[in-house]
Structures are given as C-alpha cells and as structure tokens.
C-alpha positions as CSV (number, residue, x, y, z in Angstrom):
1,M,89.4,129.1,118.8
2,S,90.1,125.4,118.3
3,R,87.3,122.9,118.1
4,S,87.3,119.5,119.7
5,R,88.0,116.6,117.4
6,P,84.8,115.1,116.0
7,R,84.2,111.4,116.3
8,L,82.9,109.6,113.2
9,L,80.4,107.0,114.3
10,R,80.1,103.6,112.7
11,P,77.3,103.1,110.1
12,P,75.0,100.1,109.8
13,S,76.8,97.0,108.5
14,G,77.2,96.7,104.8
15,D,77.5,99.2,102.0
16,R,74.7,101.3,100.6
17,L,74.5,103.0,97.2
18,W,72.2,106.1,97.1
19,T,71.4,108.6,94.5
20,T,70.6,112.1,95.9
21,R,69.6,115.5,94.5
22,P,71.9,117.9,96.4
23,D,69.5,120.8,95.9
24,T,66.5,119.1,97.5
25,G,68.0,116.2,99.5
26,E,65.6,113.8,97.7
27,S,67.3,110.4,97.8
28,V,66.7,106.9,96.5
29,L,68.4,103.8,97.9
30,L,69.6,101.8,94.9
31,K,71.6,99.0,96.5
32,E,72.3,97.6,99.9
33,C,75.0,95.0,100.0
34,R,76.7,93.0,102.8
35,G,80.0,93.1,100.9
36,P,81.9,96.2,99.7
37,L,80.9,98.3,96.7
38,S,83.2,100.2,94.4
39,A,82.8,103.9,93.5
40,P,79.8,104.2,91.0
41,C,79.9,106.1,87.7
42,W,77.1,107.6,85.6
43,N,76.8,107.5,81.9
44,R,76.7,111.0,80.2
45,E,72.9,111.0,79.9
46,G,72.4,110.1,83.6
47,T,70.3,107.1,82.6
48,G,72.6,104.4,83.8
49,L,74.8,103.9,86.9
50,A,77.6,101.3,86.9
51,F,79.4,99.9,89.9
52,G,81.3,96.9,91.1
53,R,80.4,94.6,94.1
54,L,82.1,91.8,96.0
55,V,79.6,88.9,96.5
56,R,79.8,85.9,98.7
57,G,78.0,82.8,97.4
58,S,76.1,80.2,99.5
59,D,79.2,78.0,99.4
60,A,81.3,80.8,100.8
61,S,83.0,81.4,97.4
62,L,83.7,85.0,96.4
63,R,83.0,86.6,93.0
64,W,83.4,90.1,91.6
65,E,80.5,91.5,89.7
66,I,80.0,94.6,87.5
67,V,76.4,95.9,87.6
68,V,74.6,98.5,85.6
69,Q,71.5,100.1,87.2
70,D,69.1,101.3,84.5
71,A,66.3,102.2,86.9
72,P,65.8,102.1,90.7
73,D,64.2,98.7,90.3
74,H,66.2,97.3,87.4
75,Q,69.8,96.0,87.4
76,R,72.0,94.1,84.9
77,V,75.1,92.1,85.8
78,L,77.6,92.6,82.9
79,L,80.5,90.7,84.4
80,R,81.0,87.8,86.9
81,E,84.5,87.0,87.9
82,P,85.4,84.3,90.5
83,I,88.0,85.4,93.1
84,N,91.0,83.1,93.3
85,G,93.2,83.5,96.2
86,P,92.9,85.7,99.3
87,E,89.8,87.8,99.9
88,P,90.3,91.4,98.6
89,N,90.7,94.2,101.2
90,P,87.3,95.9,101.4
91,Q,88.9,99.3,101.4
92,R,90.7,98.4,98.1
93,I,87.3,97.5,96.6
94,R,85.7,100.8,97.7
95,G,88.6,102.7,96.1
96,L,88.2,101.1,92.7
97,T,86.9,103.3,89.9
98,L,84.9,102.6,86.7
99,S,84.5,104.8,83.6
100,W,81.8,105.1,80.9
101,S,82.8,106.1,77.4
102,A,81.3,109.4,76.1
103,D,79.0,107.6,73.6
104,G,77.8,105.2,76.3
105,T,78.8,102.0,74.5
106,T,81.8,100.9,76.5
107,L,82.7,100.6,80.2
108,A,86.2,100.4,81.5
109,V,86.0,98.4,84.7
110,P,88.5,96.8,87.1
111,K,89.2,93.1,87.3
112,L,90.7,91.4,90.4
113,S,92.1,88.0,89.4
114,P,94.6,89.0,88.2
115,S,94.4,92.7,88.5
116,G,93.8,94.9,85.5
117,L,91.1,96.6,83.4
118,V,88.4,95.1,81.2
119,L,86.6,97.0,78.4
120,L,83.0,95.8,78.3
121,R,80.2,96.5,75.9
122,A,77.6,98.2,77.9
123,T,74.6,96.5,76.3
124,D,75.6,92.9,76.8
125,G,78.8,92.7,78.7
126,R,80.9,91.4,75.9
127,V,84.7,91.7,76.6
128,E,86.3,93.9,74.0
129,R,89.8,94.2,75.5
130,T,91.8,93.3,78.6
131,I,94.7,95.4,80.0
132,E,96.8,93.7,82.6
133,R,98.2,95.6,85.6
134,A,96.2,98.7,84.8
135,T,94.1,100.9,87.1
136,N,92.4,104.3,87.4
137,P,90.6,104.4,84.0
138,R,89.0,107.6,82.6
139,W,87.4,108.0,79.1
140,A,87.9,111.2,77.1
141,P,84.8,113.3,76.8
142,V,84.8,113.7,73.0
143,E,86.8,110.8,71.5
144,P,87.1,107.0,72.0
145,K,90.3,107.5,74.0
146,L,91.0,105.9,77.5
147,A,93.6,107.2,80.0
148,Y,94.8,104.8,82.7
149,V,97.8,104.1,84.9
150,R,100.0,101.0,85.0
151,T,102.2,100.2,88.0
152,G,104.1,97.2,89.3
153,A,107.4,95.4,89.2
154,G,108.7,94.1,85.9
155,I,106.5,96.3,83.6
156,E,106.8,99.8,82.1
157,G,104.7,101.9,84.4
158,G,103.2,105.3,83.9
159,L,100.3,107.2,82.5
160,F,99.0,105.7,79.2
161,V,96.4,106.7,76.6
162,L,94.6,104.0,74.5
163,D,93.0,105.1,71.3
164,T,90.7,102.2,70.5
165,R,91.9,102.4,66.9
166,Q,95.6,102.2,67.8
167,E,98.0,100.7,70.4
168,P,98.4,102.1,73.9
169,R,100.9,105.0,74.1
170,R,102.8,106.0,77.3
171,L,102.6,109.7,78.1
172,A,104.2,110.3,81.4
173,D,105.5,108.9,84.7
174,A,103.0,108.1,87.4
175,P,103.5,107.6,91.1
176,E,103.1,104.0,92.3
177,E,100.4,104.9,94.8
178,D,97.2,103.0,95.6
179,R,95.4,106.1,96.9
180,L,95.6,108.4,94.0
181,P,92.5,109.2,91.7
182,P,92.3,108.7,88.0
183,P,93.6,111.3,85.5
184,L,91.2,114.0,84.4
185,W,90.6,115.0,80.8
186,S,90.1,118.6,79.6
187,R,86.7,119.2,78.0
188,D,88.3,119.3,74.5
189,G,90.2,116.1,75.1
190,Q,93.6,117.7,74.4
191,T,95.1,117.6,77.8
192,L,95.1,115.5,81.0
193,L,95.5,116.4,84.6
194,T,97.4,113.8,86.7
195,F,99.6,113.4,89.7
196,R,103.4,113.1,89.8
197,R,106.2,113.1,92.4
198,A,108.9,115.8,92.2
199,V,111.8,116.9,94.3
200,G,111.2,120.1,96.3
201,P,113.2,122.4,98.6
202,P,114.2,121.4,102.1
203,T,111.5,121.8,104.8
204,P,111.6,121.9,108.6
205,E,110.2,118.3,108.6
206,T,113.0,117.0,106.4
207,R,115.7,118.6,108.6
208,G,117.6,120.2,105.8
209,D,117.1,117.4,103.2
210,R,115.3,118.0,100.0
211,S,111.6,117.0,100.2
212,E,109.3,115.1,97.8
213,L,106.5,117.1,96.3
214,I,103.1,115.7,95.1
215,Q,102.1,117.8,92.1
216,V,99.1,118.0,89.8
217,V,100.4,118.4,86.2
218,K,98.8,119.2,82.9
219,V,100.0,116.9,80.1
220,R,99.4,117.4,76.4
221,V,97.9,114.2,75.0
222,E,99.6,114.4,71.6
223,T,103.1,115.1,72.7
224,G,103.3,114.2,76.5
225,Q,104.7,117.7,77.2
226,V,103.9,119.0,80.6
227,D,102.3,122.5,80.3
228,S,101.9,123.4,84.0
229,S,102.1,122.1,87.5
230,V,100.6,122.9,90.9
231,D,102.4,121.8,94.1
232,L,99.9,120.1,96.4
233,V,101.8,118.9,99.4
234,H,105.2,117.9,100.8
235,D,105.4,114.2,101.4
236,T,107.9,114.0,104.3
237,G,108.9,110.4,104.0
238,K,109.6,109.1,107.5
239,Q,107.7,111.9,109.0
240,G,104.4,110.9,107.4
241,T,102.7,108.4,105.0
242,L,100.5,109.5,102.2
243,L,96.9,108.3,102.9
244,G,95.4,109.8,99.8
245,S,95.2,112.7,97.4
246,W,92.1,113.8,95.5
247,Y,91.3,116.4,93.0
248,S,88.4,117.5,90.8
249,V,87.8,120.1,88.1
250,D,84.4,121.5,87.3
251,P,83.1,120.7,83.8
252,E,84.0,124.2,82.5
253,G,87.6,123.9,83.7
254,D,87.5,127.1,85.8
255,S,87.9,125.7,89.3
256,L,90.3,123.1,90.6
257,F,89.7,121.5,94.1
258,Y,92.4,119.3,95.6
259,S,93.3,117.8,99.0
260,A,95.9,115.5,100.5
261,A,96.0,113.5,103.7
262,I,99.3,112.5,105.3
263,R,99.5,110.4,108.5
264,G,101.4,112.3,111.1
265,K,100.1,115.7,109.9
266,S,97.8,117.4,112.3
267,Q,96.0,119.4,109.6
268,T,94.2,118.5,106.4
269,Q,92.9,121.2,104.1
270,M,91.1,121.4,100.8
271,T,92.4,124.0,98.4
272,W,90.3,125.8,95.9
273,S,92.1,127.4,92.9
274,L,91.2,128.8,89.6
275,G,92.3,126.0,87.3
276,K,93.1,128.1,84.2
277,A,95.3,130.7,86.0
278,N,96.5,128.4,88.9
279,E,95.4,131.2,91.2
280,V,94.9,129.8,94.7
281,Q,91.7,131.1,96.3
282,K,92.1,129.7,99.8
283,P,93.0,126.5,101.7
284,F,90.3,125.5,104.2
285,N,88.6,122.6,105.9
286,P,84.9,123.0,106.2
287,Y,84.5,120.4,108.9
288,D,87.6,120.1,111.2
289,E,91.3,120.3,110.3
290,S,91.9,116.9,112.0
291,A,89.4,115.2,109.6
292,Y,90.5,113.9,106.2
293,L,88.7,115.2,103.1
294,G,88.4,113.0,100.0
295,A,86.4,111.8,97.0
296,L,86.1,115.4,95.7
297,S,83.6,116.1,92.9
298,A,83.1,119.7,91.6
299,A,79.7,120.9,90.4
300,P,79.4,123.0,87.2
301,G,80.9,126.4,87.6
302,G,82.6,125.4,90.8
303,R,79.7,126.6,92.9
304,S,79.9,123.6,95.2
305,V,82.0,120.5,95.7
306,A,80.9,117.1,97.0
307,L,83.3,115.3,99.3
308,R,83.6,112.6,102.0
309,I,84.9,113.2,105.5
310,G,87.0,110.7,107.3
311,S,90.0,108.4,106.8
312,G,89.9,105.6,104.3
313,G,89.9,103.0,107.1
314,G,86.6,104.1,108.6
315,W,83.2,105.4,107.7
316,S,83.4,108.4,105.4
317,P,80.1,110.2,105.3
318,P,79.3,112.4,102.2
319,A,78.5,116.1,102.2
320,V,78.3,119.1,99.8
321,C,80.3,122.2,100.5
322,D,79.9,125.8,99.2
323,P,83.5,127.0,98.8
324,Q,82.6,130.7,99.0
325,S,81.0,130.4,102.5
326,E,82.7,127.2,103.5
327,R,79.2,126.0,104.6
328,L,78.9,122.2,104.8
329,I,75.6,120.4,104.2
330,P,75.6,116.7,105.0
331,L,74.1,114.2,102.5
332,A,72.0,112.2,105.0
333,P,69.4,110.2,103.1
334,D,67.9,108.3,106.0
335,D,67.1,108.9,109.7
336,A,70.0,106.7,111.0
337,T,72.6,108.7,109.0
338,R,71.0,112.0,110.0
339,A,71.2,111.0,113.7
340,E,74.8,110.1,113.4
341,W,75.6,113.4,111.7
342,A,73.7,115.3,114.4
343,A,75.5,113.5,117.2
344,Q,79.0,114.1,115.8
345,S,78.4,117.7,114.9
346,S,76.9,118.7,118.3
347,G,79.0,121.6,119.6
348,E,81.0,121.8,116.4
349,R,80.5,124.1,113.4
350,R,76.9,124.4,112.5
351,I,76.5,122.3,109.4
352,W,72.9,121.1,109.6
353,S,70.1,123.5,110.2
354,A,66.8,122.6,112.0
355,S,64.8,123.6,109.0
356,Q,66.8,121.2,106.7
357,T,66.4,118.4,109.2
358,R,62.6,118.9,109.4
359,S,62.2,119.0,105.7
360,A,64.3,115.9,105.2
361,S,62.3,114.1,107.9
362,R,59.0,115.1,106.2
363,R,60.3,113.6,102.9
364,D,61.1,110.3,104.7
365,R,57.6,110.2,106.2
366,R,56.0,110.9,102.8
367,R,58.0,108.0,101.2
368,S,57.0,105.6,104.0
369,T,53.3,106.2,103.6
C-alpha cells in the first residue's frame, strides 16, 4: 500500500548546531546563527567540535569563520576570512566539510575567497598550508595523510593524497560534482573509498544508449590501483540530474550504507551492504520513497545509521535508523522540532512513539527549571 507523500515543514529562521546522544535523546544547543553553518566535525577524543559559519557584520560585510567549540559555553575562532564578491549560496555553505587530523593538531578547512582548503593548527589557528581549488578533505586515521579532491577548469583534477612530509600525489579520477561526499579511509589507512563515474549497460531510461554509472570504488593509497567497485545508481543524463550521493562505513569496515538522489526519479532508497564482501543486504527507505536521504553516518558495528531526510534545497531534519527493523527515530531536540516531526508523520509510518515523546518532553522541562 502506498503512503501519501509527506510534507517537510519549514524550521525556525537560521541554523542551529546541536549535540545529541542518540541512545537517550539528551541534547545541548551549541550554536544558533542567522547565517548558514557548515557540517561540523569532532576530534577523535570527542572534546572539540569544529565548524564553519557565514557571518554578516554591522556594516553588511560578510566574513567566513572557522570555530572550535571546546565546551558548551566556550568557543574559539581560528580563522576569519573576508568574503570578496557575491554572497555564497547558503546550501553550498551547509555542504562544506572539515576534517580533524588523528592526533588533533591540525584542521583541514574550506576557504571561500578564492575556493580551496587551508590547514590550520588547532591550538592557535596558524596557517600551515593552503591548497587552491581543493575540497572534500579527510584525514587518515593513523598517519598524517590528507585525502582531498581537486576539480575545475585548467587544473589537473582528481583524488589526491597529501603526506605532510611530501608533495601531493594524484591517485585517481574524481567526478566534477558538488554534491558528493569526501573520500573515506580504511581503518589501517591503506585504502580509500571514493566515487567515480563509469559507463554502464543500456537501460530503459537511456532508450538503448549506454548509461553512466556512479560507483563507489576502493583505491590502494600506495599504488592507486582500484581493488573493487560497487555500482550505486544509473545517472540517466537528460532523464534526471544528480542531486547528491552519500555513503558511510562503520568504524570496523563491516557495513557500507549508501544512497543517491536523482531529480526525475520517483524513488530514493538507501542500500545496506556488507562492506568487506560487497553483499547487498537490502535497499530500503525508512521514511518514504519520495523523500531524499542524505548525510549518512554509520554507528560502530553498523547497528544504526544517522541520516537527514529531505532535498538539499529545503529543511532536512535528522534521524537515526535501525537497518534491521527499518525503524526510524527522529532527532528532535526541542519542542518546535518535535511538533513539526509529529505533524508531518501523522498518518505515515509510525516513527515516533508516545513514550519517547513524553520522555523527551520531561527532559525539556527539567532543563528549563
């Protein structure tokens, strides 16, 4: 039986940054900003949270700031960069990613004017290196190596690895897409997962022409050799436009979650597979097949996956999903967000139980007294 299409309601104006314990729902509001915020990133110890924000000054000038939150009531601004030229698209800001080195000493952060990456010392914000026309940074978990992507006209694009003791080295091609996530390192730092485009067989949508595939590939860092690949989705060119692709691997490397959203496609699904054997467990959408799924983040052991629901152009509320049962639990840290979740899920799949709502409301009352 098909369900009616849910309507994602608009949130209060401005962006909010929360930290939440998914097991209890306990939440702390860290930052509320009238301008857009980037995706945040934790250091390995969980004692610092870094994010970017677009700030408008009293004279209407814009600046880009990189902030480290050391405690709920303590922030440090590591970088202030004036914005020259047009105001950046808020959705572009929200899609920017930062990465913290394994030893916690260095942050790889985006810069906007001109675009690229900056390596900052986490203690005092000293600039250690600048990489022009680079994006999607991700530090290796065991060594001082940084993976990133370079795209754009007039440069050699692709997937690069920078060993801080050597010059950058190009590993593989990379699609020139704005809506693809950073590469993922294996736990031993020997391989990287990344996206690539490939030619696939004809499909009904291409009317006999060969299609383009979006694949997740595993690349050896030392040689650039591709070990394995998983076909994610057929991008049908004129029939649809790629809105975004996302993937996440649990820390043990046992479970791979991925999803892709294509405008013009009536269904969007998340696929759960066993990352080591590439054995697909099942494709599913825990909310509604017309709703886009993105920003995937797998928990240890693949027991759950955090995600956002909705297109990149609108509000994308967060939730946690149990892939075994497909049960979806919204992350609703305040009464306003809970009310919007309740309104849009009325009559749909039961995703928020009365007992959970009551316990969350009691926590809010305790914090307000």
